[in-house]
N, C-alpha and C positions, 0 to 999 in steps of 0.2 A: 504494500500500500504506500502510495506516494503522499507525503504530507502536503497540505494546501499551501501553495505559493513557494514550494521548495523542491529541490531535487533530492531524492532518497537514494543513498548509496549504502549498500550493506555488504560488508566483507566479513567473512567468517574467520575467526582466529583458529588456526589449525595447529595441533600439536600431535605429531605421530609417535606412536609407541616404538621405542627402539628395542632390539633383542636384549633380554636380560633386565629390562627396566620394570620396576615394580609400579603398581597403581599409585602409590604415594608419591613416587618420583615423577610420575606423569602429571599428577595434579600440581605438584610444585612447579614443574616446567610451565604448565598452563598459567598459573598465577604469575610467574615471573614474566611471561610474555604479555599478559594483560597489563601489568604495571609498566612494562617497557613501552607499550603502545598507548598509554594514557587513556585506556578505554573507561576505566572507573571514573576518572575525573570528568571525562566528557559526558558520561551518563548523568552524573550528579549536576553538572552545569546545565544540561538540557531538561532536567526533571521538571522545572517550572518555567513558564514563559516570563521573560524579563523585557519590559518595554524598552524601546530604543533610547528614550530619554533617560531611563535609569542606568542603562549601560554607559551612556555618555557621562552621567553624573559620577558613576563609580570610577571611570577612567580619569576624570579630572581630579577626583579626590586622591587617587593613587599618585598622580603626578605631583600634586601639591605636597603630599606626605613625603615623597621621595626627594623633592627639592628642599624641603625644610632642613634636612640634615646637612645640605651643602652650604647653607647661608651662615 
C-alpha cells in the first residue's frame, strides 16, 4: 500500500543463516544489522505525523542550542 502523497519503498532486511550458526547468533546478527541500518530510529521518527512547521521549529531550536556553546 502506497501512503497518500508519498512514495512507498520497502526493502527487507535479510540475514542468512551460515553453516554452524546457532539461532541466537542469527538473531544477534539481525539486531546488529537493524541498528546499522537505523531502521528502529526511522520507525520511531515516523510513528506520529509531525507538521512541517514543527519540524522547522525543532531545526531552528537545535541550531540555536548548538550555536550557544560557540559564543
